[in-house]
A tleap script that builds the chain and sets N, CA, C and O, in Angstrom:
source leaprc.protein.ff14SB
mol = sequence {
  NMET ALA ILE ASP PRO ASN PHE ASP GLU ASN
  ARG GLU VAL VAL ASP SER HIE GLU GLY HIE
  ASP VAL TRP GLY PRO VAL ASP GLU PRO GLU
  THR GLN GLY ILE HIE GLY THR HIE VAL ALA
  VAL ASP PHE ASP VAL CYS ILE ALA ASP GLY
  ALA CYS VAL GLU ASP CYS PRO VAL ASP VAL
  PHE GLU TRP VAL ASP THR PRO GLY HIE PRO
  GLU SER GLU ARG LYS ALA ASP PRO ALA ASN
  GLU ILE GLN CYS ILE ASP CYS MET LEU CYS
  VAL ASP VAL CYS PRO VAL ASP ALA ILE ASP
  VAL ASP SER SER CARG
}
set mol.1.N position { -6.417 19.268 -4.584 }
set mol.1.CA position { -5.847 19.069 -3.270 }
set mol.1.C position { -5.548 17.578 -3.089 }
set mol.1.O position { -6.360 16.733 -3.469 }
set mol.2.N position { -4.415 17.259 -2.524 }
set mol.2.CA position { -3.970 15.877 -2.306 }
set mol.2.C position { -4.635 15.273 -1.064 }
set mol.2.O position { -5.210 15.980 -0.237 }
set mol.3.N position { -4.538 13.957 -0.964 }
set mol.3.CA position { -5.044 13.246 0.201 }
set mol.3.C position { -4.305 13.725 1.454 }
set mol.3.O position { -3.106 13.999 1.404 }
set mol.4.N position { -5.003 13.821 2.544 }
set mol.4.CA position { -4.413 14.190 3.828 }
set mol.4.C position { -3.594 13.003 4.337 }
set mol.4.O position { -4.170 11.955 4.626 }
set mol.5.N position { -2.273 13.132 4.456 }
set mol.5.CA position { -1.458 12.009 4.917 }
set mol.5.C position { -1.738 11.618 6.369 }
set mol.5.O position { -1.350 10.533 6.801 }
set mol.6.N position { -2.394 12.475 7.110 }
set mol.6.CA position { -2.740 12.191 8.504 }
set mol.6.C position { -4.239 11.966 8.677 }
set mol.6.O position { -4.799 12.248 9.737 }
set mol.7.N position { -4.885 11.453 7.625 }
set mol.7.CA position { -6.338 11.279 7.674 }
set mol.7.C position { -6.767 10.392 8.835 }
set mol.7.O position { -7.846 10.588 9.395 }
set mol.8.N position { -5.933 9.413 9.207 }
set mol.8.CA position { -6.313 8.498 10.289 }
set mol.8.C position { -6.313 9.193 11.646 }
set mol.8.O position { -6.880 8.668 12.605 }
set mol.9.N position { -5.692 10.357 11.743 }
set mol.9.CA position { -5.721 11.158 12.958 }
set mol.9.C position { -6.753 12.284 12.864 }
set mol.9.O position { -7.307 12.710 13.877 }
set mol.10.N position { -7.007 12.761 11.648 }
set mol.10.CA position { -7.870 13.920 11.440 }
set mol.10.C position { -9.315 13.582 11.096 }
set mol.10.O position { -10.166 14.471 11.065 }
set mol.11.N position { -9.600 12.316 10.838 }
set mol.11.CA position { -10.944 11.903 10.450 }
set mol.11.C position { -11.374 10.698 11.284 }
set mol.11.O position { -10.563 10.072 11.967 }
set mol.12.N position { -12.647 10.395 11.211 }
set mol.12.CA position { -13.185 9.227 11.913 }
set mol.12.C position { -13.730 8.229 10.905 }
set mol.12.O position { -14.189 8.601 9.825 }
set mol.13.N position { -13.672 6.950 11.276 }
set mol.13.CA position { -14.286 5.910 10.465 }
set mol.13.C position { -15.798 6.055 10.590 }
set mol.13.O position { -16.351 6.025 11.690 }
set mol.14.N position { -16.458 6.214 9.438 }
set mol.14.CA position { -17.906 6.420 9.444 }
set mol.14.C position { -18.671 5.287 8.774 }
set mol.14.O position { -19.898 5.225 8.855 }
set mol.15.N position { -17.942 4.391 8.110 }
set mol.15.CA position { -18.606 3.315 7.389 }
set mol.15.C position { -17.579 2.258 7.014 }
set mol.15.O position { -16.383 2.410 7.263 }
set mol.16.N position { -18.068 1.197 6.418 }
set mol.16.CA position { -17.229 0.129 5.882 }
set mol.16.C position { -17.703 -0.147 4.468 }
set mol.16.O position { -18.898 -0.081 4.181 }
set mol.17.N position { -16.754 -0.458 3.578 }
set mol.17.CA position { -17.098 -0.749 2.188 }
set mol.17.C position { -16.176 -1.848 1.676 }
set mol.17.O position { -14.954 -1.702 1.704 }
set mol.18.N position { -16.760 -2.946 1.209 }
set mol.18.CA position { -15.984 -4.045 0.640 }
set mol.18.C position { -14.820 -4.474 1.545 }
set mol.18.O position { -13.735 -4.797 1.061 }
set mol.19.N position { -15.056 -4.475 2.857 }
set mol.19.CA position { -14.054 -4.961 3.794 }
set mol.19.C position { -13.015 -3.953 4.238 }
set mol.19.O position { -12.082 -4.313 4.955 }
set mol.20.N position { -13.150 -2.698 3.831 }
set mol.20.CA position { -12.212 -1.679 4.300 }
set mol.20.C position { -12.985 -0.500 4.901 }
set mol.20.O position { -14.175 -0.316 4.649 }
set mol.21.N position { -12.265 0.287 5.702 }
set mol.21.CA position { -12.874 1.434 6.366 }
set mol.21.C position { -13.111 2.587 5.401 }
set mol.21.O position { -12.398 2.751 4.411 }
set mol.22.N position { -14.127 3.380 5.715 }
set mol.22.CA position { -14.384 4.640 5.023 }
set mol.22.C position { -14.276 5.735 6.067 }
set mol.22.O position { -14.969 5.722 7.084 }
set mol.23.N position { -13.401 6.673 5.796 }
set mol.23.CA position { -13.119 7.786 6.711 }
set mol.23.C position { -13.902 8.998 6.244 }
set mol.23.O position { -13.778 9.408 5.090 }
set mol.24.N position { -14.707 9.577 7.124 }
set mol.24.CA position { -15.585 10.680 6.780 }
set mol.24.C position { -14.889 12.011 6.692 }
set mol.24.O position { -13.689 12.120 6.946 }
set mol.25.N position { -15.639 13.011 6.333 }
set mol.25.CA position { -17.100 13.013 6.189 }
set mol.25.C position { -17.549 12.397 4.867 }
set mol.25.O position { -16.814 12.378 3.879 }
set mol.26.N position { -18.773 11.901 4.887 }
set mol.26.CA position { -19.421 11.366 3.695 }
set mol.26.C position { -20.803 12.000 3.600 }
set mol.26.O position { -21.585 11.968 4.550 }
set mol.27.N position { -21.084 12.571 2.448 }
set mol.27.CA position { -22.391 13.142 2.149 }
set mol.27.C position { -22.618 12.924 0.651 }
set mol.27.O position { -22.405 13.816 -0.169 }
set mol.28.N position { -23.052 11.717 0.329 }
set mol.28.CA position { -23.176 11.322 -1.073 }
set mol.28.C position { -24.226 12.134 -1.803 }
set mol.28.O position { -25.211 12.537 -1.184 }
set mol.29.N position { -24.062 12.390 -3.085 }
set mol.29.CA position { -22.992 11.878 -3.918 }
set mol.29.C position { -21.761 12.775 -3.972 }
set mol.29.O position { -20.733 12.346 -4.495 }
set mol.30.N position { -21.819 13.993 -3.458 }
set mol.30.CA position { -20.719 14.937 -3.613 }
set mol.30.C position { -19.499 14.616 -2.758 }
set mol.30.O position { -18.371 14.826 -3.205 }
set mol.31.N position { -19.691 14.119 -1.553 }
set mol.31.CA position { -18.582 13.844 -0.645 }
set mol.31.C position { -18.560 12.353 -0.343 }
set mol.31.O position { -19.512 11.808 0.216 }
set mol.32.N position { -17.458 11.695 -0.720 }
set mol.32.CA position { -17.374 10.237 -0.611 }
set mol.32.C position { -16.367 9.763 0.432 }
set mol.32.O position { -16.353 8.580 0.773 }
set mol.33.N position { -15.525 10.656 0.945 }
set mol.33.CA position { -14.572 10.286 1.977 }
set mol.33.C position { -13.353 9.555 1.443 }
set mol.33.O position { -13.129 9.476 0.235 }
set mol.34.N position { -12.572 9.026 2.370 }
set mol.34.CA position { -11.355 8.277 2.060 }
set mol.34.C position { -11.650 6.801 2.297 }
set mol.34.O position { -12.145 6.412 3.355 }
set mol.35.N position { -11.338 5.993 1.296 }
set mol.35.CA position { -11.574 4.556 1.388 }
set mol.35.C position { -10.244 3.837 1.600 }
set mol.35.O position { -9.268 4.076 0.890 }
set mol.36.N position { -10.232 2.946 2.601 }
set mol.36.CA position { -9.042 2.169 2.914 }
set mol.36.C position { -8.249 2.779 4.044 }
set mol.36.O position { -8.477 3.923 4.438 }
set mol.37.N position { -7.317 2.005 4.560 }
set mol.37.CA position { -6.457 2.478 5.648 }
set mol.37.C position { -4.997 2.315 5.269 }
set mol.37.O position { -4.268 3.303 5.172 }
set mol.38.N position { -4.562 1.084 5.053 }
set mol.38.CA position { -3.175 0.858 4.612 }
set mol.38.C position { -2.962 1.440 3.216 }
set mol.38.O position { -1.985 2.148 2.972 }
set mol.39.N position { -3.871 1.141 2.319 }
set mol.39.CA position { -3.919 1.788 1.001 }
set mol.39.C position { -5.179 2.645 1.032 }
set mol.39.O position { -6.292 2.119 1.060 }
set mol.40.N position { -5.005 3.947 1.026 }
set mol.40.CA position { -6.128 4.871 1.163 }
set mol.40.C position { -6.286 5.693 -0.107 }
set mol.40.O position { -5.318 6.232 -0.644 }
set mol.41.N position { -7.521 5.776 -0.573 }
set mol.41.CA position { -7.844 6.576 -1.755 }
set mol.41.C position { -8.871 7.623 -1.349 }
set mol.41.O position { -9.950 7.295 -0.855 }
set mol.42.N position { -8.524 8.877 -1.562 }
set mol.42.CA position { -9.469 9.959 -1.302 }
set mol.42.C position { -10.415 10.044 -2.495 }
set mol.42.O position { -10.056 10.574 -3.547 }
set mol.43.N position { -11.615 9.522 -2.322 }
set mol.43.CA position { -12.593 9.501 -3.401 }
set mol.43.C position { -12.975 10.903 -3.850 }
set mol.43.O position { -13.457 11.079 -4.969 }
set mol.44.N position { -12.771 11.900 -3.005 }
set mol.44.CA position { -13.134 13.261 -3.376 }
set mol.44.C position { -12.056 13.938 -4.215 }
set mol.44.O position { -12.284 15.010 -4.775 }
set mol.45.N position { -10.896 13.323 -4.301 }
set mol.45.CA position { -9.801 13.831 -5.112 }
set mol.45.C position { -9.631 12.999 -6.383 }
set mol.45.O position { -9.243 13.532 -7.423 }
set mol.46.N position { -9.915 11.712 -6.309 }
set mol.46.CA position { -9.717 10.767 -7.416 }
set mol.46.C position { -10.469 11.209 -8.668 }
set mol.46.O position { -11.658 11.523 -8.618 }
set mol.47.N position { -9.748 11.227 -9.801 }
set mol.47.CA position { -10.360 11.581 -11.088 }
set mol.47.C position { -10.515 10.364 -11.995 }
set mol.47.O position { -10.920 10.503 -13.149 }
set mol.48.N position { -10.201 9.186 -11.491 }
set mol.48.CA position { -10.406 7.918 -12.203 }
set mol.48.C position { -9.656 7.848 -13.526 }
set mol.48.O position { -10.220 7.419 -14.533 }
set mol.49.N position { -8.396 8.263 -13.538 }
set mol.49.CA position { -7.630 8.147 -14.776 }
set mol.49.C position { -7.163 6.708 -15.012 }
set mol.49.O position { -6.807 6.358 -16.137 }
set mol.50.N position { -7.159 5.873 -13.975 }
set mol.50.CA position { -6.876 4.454 -14.125 }
set mol.50.C position { -5.435 4.030 -14.001 }
set mol.50.O position { -5.144 2.837 -14.097 }
set mol.51.N position { -4.525 4.949 -13.791 }
set mol.51.CA position { -3.111 4.584 -13.715 }
set mol.51.C position { -2.832 3.602 -12.576 }
set mol.51.O position { -2.063 2.656 -12.749 }
set mol.52.N position { -3.450 3.820 -11.417 }
set mol.52.CA position { -3.210 2.920 -10.285 }
set mol.52.C position { -3.766 1.527 -10.562 }
set mol.52.O position { -3.140 0.526 -10.214 }
set mol.53.N position { -4.930 1.463 -11.181 }
set mol.53.CA position { -5.549 0.176 -11.501 }
set mol.53.C position { -4.666 -0.598 -12.474 }
set mol.53.O position { -4.463 -1.802 -12.314 }
set mol.54.N position { -4.148 0.090 -13.471 }
set mol.54.CA position { -3.314 -0.544 -14.489 }
set mol.54.C position { -1.937 -0.940 -13.973 }
set mol.54.O position { -1.422 -1.993 -14.349 }
set mol.55.N position { -1.331 -0.121 -13.121 }
set mol.55.CA position { 0.055 -0.346 -12.717 }
set mol.55.C position { 0.234 -1.220 -11.479 }
set mol.55.O position { 1.332 -1.728 -11.252 }
set mol.56.N position { -0.798 -1.407 -10.683 }
set mol.56.CA position { -0.655 -2.188 -9.455 }
set mol.56.C position { -0.329 -3.647 -9.794 }
set mol.56.O position { -1.115 -4.310 -10.470 }
set mol.57.N position { 0.817 -4.152 -9.333 }
set mol.57.CA position { 1.208 -5.519 -9.681 }
set mol.57.C position { 0.428 -6.607 -8.942 }
set mol.57.O position { 0.511 -7.779 -9.309 }
set mol.58.N position { -0.324 -6.238 -7.909 }
set mol.58.CA position { -1.055 -7.244 -7.127 }
set mol.58.C position { -2.558 -6.982 -7.097 }
set mol.58.O position { -3.263 -7.537 -6.255 }
set mol.59.N position { -3.050 -6.155 -7.994 }
set mol.59.CA position { -4.480 -5.905 -8.169 }
set mol.59.C position { -5.198 -5.480 -6.890 }
set mol.59.O position { -6.217 -6.055 -6.509 }
set mol.60.N position { -4.641 -4.460 -6.239 }
set mol.60.CA position { -5.273 -3.907 -5.040 }
set mol.60.C position { -6.588 -3.210 -5.390 }
set mol.60.O position { -7.538 -3.260 -4.608 }
set mol.61.N position { -6.654 -2.565 -6.548 }
set mol.61.CA position { -7.772 -1.685 -6.889 }
set mol.61.C position { -8.812 -2.348 -7.774 }
set mol.61.O position { -8.496 -3.165 -8.640 }
set mol.62.N position { -10.073 -1.970 -7.530 }
set mol.62.CA position { -11.190 -2.348 -8.377 }
set mol.62.C position { -12.027 -1.087 -8.628 }
set mol.62.O position { -12.128 -0.212 -7.767 }
set mol.63.N position { -12.615 -1.013 -9.806 }
set mol.63.CA position { -13.481 0.123 -10.106 }
set mol.63.C position { -14.780 0.003 -9.336 }
set mol.63.O position { -15.347 -1.081 -9.203 }
set mol.64.N position { -15.248 1.152 -8.824 }
set mol.64.CA position { -16.552 1.224 -8.169 }
set mol.64.C position { -17.263 2.463 -8.722 }
set mol.64.O position { -16.655 3.517 -8.901 }
set mol.65.N position { -18.546 2.313 -8.983 }
set mol.65.CA position { -19.336 3.428 -9.516 }
set mol.65.C position { -19.672 4.419 -8.412 }
set mol.65.O position { -20.041 4.034 -7.303 }
set mol.66.N position { -19.540 5.702 -8.733 }
set mol.66.CA position { -19.890 6.789 -7.806 }
set mol.66.C position { -20.711 7.832 -8.567 }
set mol.66.O position { -20.252 8.956 -8.771 }
set mol.67.N position { -21.914 7.464 -8.983 }
set mol.67.CA position { -22.722 8.383 -9.783 }
set mol.67.C position { -22.989 9.704 -9.069 }
set mol.67.O position { -23.312 9.742 -7.882 }
set mol.68.N position { -22.843 10.768 -9.821 }
set mol.68.CA position { -23.124 12.096 -9.293 }
set mol.68.C position { -21.955 12.784 -8.618 }
set mol.68.O position { -22.079 13.936 -8.204 }
set mol.69.N position { -20.801 12.096 -8.494 }
set mol.69.CA position { -19.651 12.761 -7.869 }
set mol.69.C position { -19.058 13.763 -8.856 }
set mol.69.O position { -18.900 13.440 -10.034 }
set mol.70.N position { -18.728 14.965 -8.404 }
set mol.70.CA position { -18.275 16.012 -9.324 }
set mol.70.C position { -16.927 15.746 -10.005 }
set mol.70.O position { -16.693 16.273 -11.092 }
set mol.71.N position { -16.045 14.958 -9.415 }
set mol.71.CA position { -14.735 14.691 -10.025 }
set mol.71.C position { -14.793 13.575 -11.061 }
set mol.71.O position { -14.183 13.682 -12.125 }
set mol.72.N position { -15.522 12.507 -10.756 }
set mol.72.CA position { -15.682 11.387 -11.690 }
set mol.72.C position { -16.760 10.457 -11.158 }
set mol.72.O position { -17.021 10.409 -9.956 }
set mol.73.N position { -17.373 9.731 -12.056 }
set mol.73.CA position { -18.471 8.856 -11.663 }
set mol.73.C position { -18.041 7.419 -11.424 }
set mol.73.O position { -18.873 6.514 -11.377 }
set mol.74.N position { -16.747 7.214 -11.275 }
set mol.74.CA position { -16.201 5.950 -10.805 }
set mol.74.C position { -14.902 6.250 -10.076 }
set mol.74.O position { -14.268 7.282 -10.299 }
set mol.75.N position { -14.523 5.342 -9.211 }
set mol.75.CA position { -13.325 5.542 -8.395 }
set mol.75.C position { -12.527 4.252 -8.348 }
set mol.75.O position { -13.069 3.164 -8.542 }
set mol.76.N position { -11.231 4.385 -8.089 }
set mol.76.CA position { -10.344 3.244 -7.885 }
set mol.76.C position { -10.413 2.877 -6.405 }
set mol.76.O position { -9.811 3.538 -5.559 }
set mol.77.N position { -11.146 1.830 -6.114 }
set mol.77.CA position { -11.391 1.405 -4.739 }
set mol.77.C position { -10.319 0.410 -4.293 }
set mol.77.O position { -10.051 -0.554 -5.009 }
set mol.78.N position { -9.696 0.621 -3.120 }
set mol.78.CA position { -8.674 -0.313 -2.636 }
set mol.78.C position { -9.312 -1.560 -2.014 }
set mol.78.O position { -9.056 -1.891 -0.857 }
set mol.79.N position { -10.135 -2.233 -2.793 }
set mol.79.CA position { -10.920 -3.369 -2.304 }
set mol.79.C position { -10.053 -4.522 -1.817 }
set mol.79.O position { -10.489 -5.324 -0.992 }
set mol.80.N position { -8.839 -4.608 -2.320 }
set mol.80.CA position { -7.935 -5.698 -1.954 }
set mol.80.C position { -6.674 -5.151 -1.287 }
set mol.80.O position { -5.569 -5.616 -1.567 }
set mol.81.N position { -6.838 -4.166 -0.409 }
set mol.81.CA position { -5.672 -3.515 0.187 }
set mol.81.C position { -4.785 -4.477 0.959 }
set mol.81.O position { -3.598 -4.202 1.131 }
set mol.82.N position { -5.317 -5.585 1.425 }
set mol.82.CA position { -4.521 -6.566 2.158 }
set mol.82.C position { -3.436 -7.192 1.274 }
set mol.82.O position { -2.445 -7.714 1.785 }
set mol.83.N position { -3.620 -7.140 -0.035 }
set mol.83.CA position { -2.639 -7.688 -0.979 }
set mol.83.C position { -1.468 -6.738 -1.236 }
set mol.83.O position { -0.490 -7.135 -1.869 }
set mol.84.N position { -1.544 -5.515 -0.767 }
set mol.84.CA position { -0.533 -4.493 -1.056 }
set mol.84.C position { 0.858 -4.958 -0.622 }
set mol.84.O position { 1.029 -5.513 0.464 }
set mol.85.N position { 1.846 -4.722 -1.488 }
set mol.85.CA position { 3.232 -5.080 -1.196 }
set mol.85.C position { 4.094 -3.831 -0.961 }
set mol.85.O position { 5.322 -3.917 -0.959 }
set mol.86.N position { 3.465 -2.702 -0.769 }
set mol.86.CA position { 4.148 -1.439 -0.463 }
set mol.86.C position { 5.141 -0.999 -1.534 }
set mol.86.O position { 6.168 -0.397 -1.221 }
set mol.87.N position { 4.838 -1.294 -2.792 }
set mol.87.CA position { 5.743 -0.894 -3.873 }
set mol.87.C position { 5.630 0.591 -4.193 }
set mol.87.O position { 6.545 1.172 -4.776 }
set mol.88.N position { 4.517 1.206 -3.816 }
set mol.88.CA position { 4.265 2.638 -3.988 }
set mol.88.C position { 4.022 3.079 -5.437 }
set mol.88.O position { 3.987 4.277 -5.717 }
set mol.89.N position { 3.856 2.137 -6.347 }
set mol.89.CA position { 3.588 2.517 -7.737 }
set mol.89.C position { 2.322 3.352 -7.857 }
set mol.89.O position { 2.291 4.334 -8.599 }
set mol.90.N position { 1.286 2.969 -7.135 }
set mol.90.CA position { 0.025 3.711 -7.213 }
set mol.90.C position { 0.204 5.163 -6.778 }
set mol.90.O position { -0.345 6.077 -7.392 }
set mol.91.N position { 0.970 5.362 -5.727 }
set mol.91.CA position { 1.237 6.716 -5.232 }
set mol.91.C position { 2.003 7.507 -6.284 }
set mol.91.O position { 1.710 8.677 -6.528 }
set mol.92.N position { 2.984 6.863 -6.902 }
set mol.92.CA position { 3.823 7.536 -7.891 }
set mol.92.C position { 3.069 7.912 -9.162 }
set mol.92.O position { 3.358 8.946 -9.765 }
set mol.93.N position { 2.100 7.084 -9.581 }
set mol.93.CA position { 1.431 7.348 -10.859 }
set mol.93.C position { 0.160 8.168 -10.738 }
set mol.93.O position { -0.367 8.624 -11.753 }
set mol.94.N position { -0.343 8.368 -9.545 }
set mol.94.CA position { -1.588 9.124 -9.389 }
set mol.94.C position { -1.351 10.601 -9.722 }
set mol.94.O position { -0.566 11.267 -9.047 }
set mol.95.N position { -2.023 11.118 -10.756 }
set mol.95.CA position { -1.754 12.498 -11.176 }
set mol.95.C position { -2.283 13.562 -10.214 }
set mol.95.O position { -1.881 14.722 -10.299 }
set mol.96.N position { -3.183 13.180 -9.299 }
set mol.96.CA position { -3.763 14.163 -8.384 }
set mol.96.C position { -3.434 13.862 -6.918 }
set mol.96.O position { -4.017 14.468 -6.019 }
set mol.97.N position { -2.517 12.942 -6.673 }
set mol.97.CA position { -2.085 12.592 -5.307 }
set mol.97.C position { -3.254 12.190 -4.419 }
set mol.97.O position { -3.360 12.642 -3.278 }
set mol.98.N position { -4.136 11.334 -4.949 }
set mol.98.CA position { -5.311 10.894 -4.213 }
set mol.98.C position { -5.054 9.644 -3.378 }
set mol.98.O position { -5.945 9.194 -2.658 }
set mol.99.N position { -3.830 9.065 -3.463 }
set mol.99.CA position { -3.537 7.789 -2.815 }
set mol.99.C position { -2.415 7.950 -1.791 }
set mol.99.O position { -1.436 8.662 -2.014 }
set mol.100.N position { -2.592 7.261 -0.657 }
set mol.100.CA position { -1.555 7.202 0.373 }
set mol.100.C position { -1.378 5.739 0.772 }
set mol.100.O position { -2.356 5.039 1.033 }
set mol.101.N position { -0.142 5.288 0.816 }
set mol.101.CA position { 0.189 3.942 1.290 }
set mol.101.C position { 1.094 4.127 2.492 }
set mol.101.O position { 2.127 4.792 2.410 }
set mol.102.N position { 0.698 3.529 3.619 }
set mol.102.CA position { 1.468 3.677 4.838 }
set mol.102.C position { 1.558 2.326 5.527 }
set mol.102.O position { 0.571 1.841 6.079 }
set mol.103.N position { 2.722 1.725 5.500 }
set mol.103.CA position { 2.906 0.394 6.079 }
set mol.103.C position { 2.848 0.406 7.603 }
set mol.103.O position { 2.761 -0.656 8.220 }
set mol.104.N position { 2.892 1.574 8.217 }
set mol.104.CA position { 2.812 1.637 9.682 }
set mol.104.C position { 1.373 1.608 10.181 }
set mol.104.O position { 1.131 1.471 11.380 }
set mol.105.N position { 0.417 1.737 9.263 }
set mol.105.CA position { -0.994 1.695 9.665 }
set mol.105.C position { -1.474 0.275 9.702 }
set mol.105.O position { -2.637 0.025 10.018 }
savepdb mol mol.pdb
quit
């Protein structure tokens, strides 16, 4: 299942991580929520194939460990989402549609 494009309307901010919002629900380790707002990664969908980390021209993403998560034990965290230039490469290369970039947010 892909990231909810309306997560900012359908979910609430439940935490903060590395300077960005975490949108719930969160029930670790199985449920990790959506990390980021402008650049949002659904940690529950992310399979950590690394395409977004490799292709991002401005290094928005950093690896973060998520031990015990059923999809993968690391995630591409939008730790530097403020650097995003809205090129949409991450959205285009994500094989499971776990990323949403919205310049209106």
